[in-house]
N, C-alpha and C positions, 0 to 999 in steps of 0.2 A: 554364520560368517565365512566360512567353504563358498557358504554357494550363493555369497556377495563377489565373493572376491571372482568365481565362477563366469557368474551375470554379466561382469563389468569387462571379461575378457573377450569375449564378440564383440565382434565389431559392429559397430552402427551402419545400418544403410543410412544412405543419401535421403533417403526419402524421410526414416522417421525422427531424422535430424532436425529438418527445413520444417515437418511437424511441429516438434519440440519447440525448437525458434520461433514458431508463428503461435502455439501456445503464451512462451513466455511473455511473449511483443505483446499480447492481448490481455495478460495480466496484468504488466507493466503497466498500462494504459489506464485499468478500472482500476488501478489501485491510486494513479496517478489523480484522476480524478475524485477519489475517494478523501485521500490528503487536502486536498485543493476546496471542499467539502466540509472538510473537518476544519480546516483553516480558517471559514469563513464563519462557520459557528463559533470557534472560539473568540473571536472578534468580536462577536453579537454579544455573544457574553462577558467578555470584557467591558463593555458600555454600556451592560447592564451593571453588573457592578459599582464603574464608577460614579453611575447615576444614584446607587441605592449607599454609597460612602458618602455624596456628598446631600443628600437627605439625612443621612442618621447623625454625621459630626457639621453640616450645617457649611459647609466647606467649599 
């Protein structure tokens, strides 16, 4: 734990901060695309489940 405190006390260079921010933005973009993709899959599954319920229960 002491090494973590020492590492966090070192001031970050502006280039390092910029690089980390760029990595965060790119990661967030990929996560957004993955979230939209998963939402489409869930919507398709919902349609399939409703179709199967209508087939099974005749409703």
